[in-house]
N, C-alpha and C positions, 0 to 999 in steps of 0.2 A: 830338550833344548833345541830351539829352533836353528836348522843348519845355515838359515840365509845371514843370520846374525854371525855365526862363527866363521863363514865364508867370506866377510868383509875383507877388504883390502886396507891394510894401514901401514904402507910405505911412507917413510919420511918424504913430504913433499916440497917442503919450504924451508930453506936456511936462513937464518937470521942471526942477528948478533945481539948478546944481552948487554946491560948497563957497563960492564966492564969490558966489552969489546969481544968477549968469548963467543965463537960461532955456536949456534945450537940448531937442532933440527925440529920442526913442527910436524906432528903427524895429525893428519886430517882423516876422518872416517865419514864417508858418506853412506847412509843406509836408507833405502825405501821400507820404511818400518812396518807400512799396513797396519795402524792402529797402534799407537805407542802405549795406551792404557794398559792393554794386555799383556804389552811385552817388557815394561818398566822393571820390574824385580829380575829378569833374565839379563836386561841390558845392564843394571847396576852390577849384578855378578861378574859379568863379562868384562865390564871396565875395570874391574878390580883384579881381575886375573889376566885371563888371555888378552886382554884388549888395554892393559894398563898403560901402554904408552901413548895412548890416543889425548891429542892436545885439544883439538877441536872436532866437535861433533855436529854433524850436518844430518838433519833427519828429514824426509820427506814421507807425505802421505801419513801424517801422525794422525788425522782425523779428529783433532780437538777443535773446541770453539775458543774464543777469545779467553775466556775466564779460566776453562780448564787448563788450558796450555801452560798458564802462569802458577798452576797448583802441583804442577808434576816437578817435583825436586830430584835431581840427579846428584848423588853425593859427590863433591868435588868439582863440581860443574855449575856454570851460572848461565841460564838462558839470556841470550843479548840481542836476539832477533827472532821474530815470530810472525809468520804469515797463516791466518785462518780463514777459511771460506765461509761465509755466511750462509749461501745459498744452498748448501748440501753439506753432509757429514763427512764426506771424502775429501781427500786433498790437504793441502797445509804443508808448511816447511818451517824449521825451525832450527837455529843454531845454537849451540852450546859451547862455552869454552871453558878449559880448566881454571879453576879459582885461582891457582897459583901464577898463572900467566897474567892476570889482572893486575896482581901486586907487583909485578915487574915494570910497570909503566914508570 
């Protein structure tokens, strides 16, 4: 297992209210992933176990192009924003949000 993923900080950073006015915390995880393609399986396992409280996932250095970033599915999350470099294979950033949060609109 990649120790960089396990060591990621997942402290609740944002407090908001749901439709009923109940206070709830959002947990945001930022990870410099250094190639998402070869870490997707590991990331999926971590998000269903040790990082299960993550609500918003921000990934930098995913190294994907415009077509491939939309083909990578992370169960329970939806890609809501992505930037891909066209001039090189490195770089890129993406934001995934937990699907249940989209239903709370």
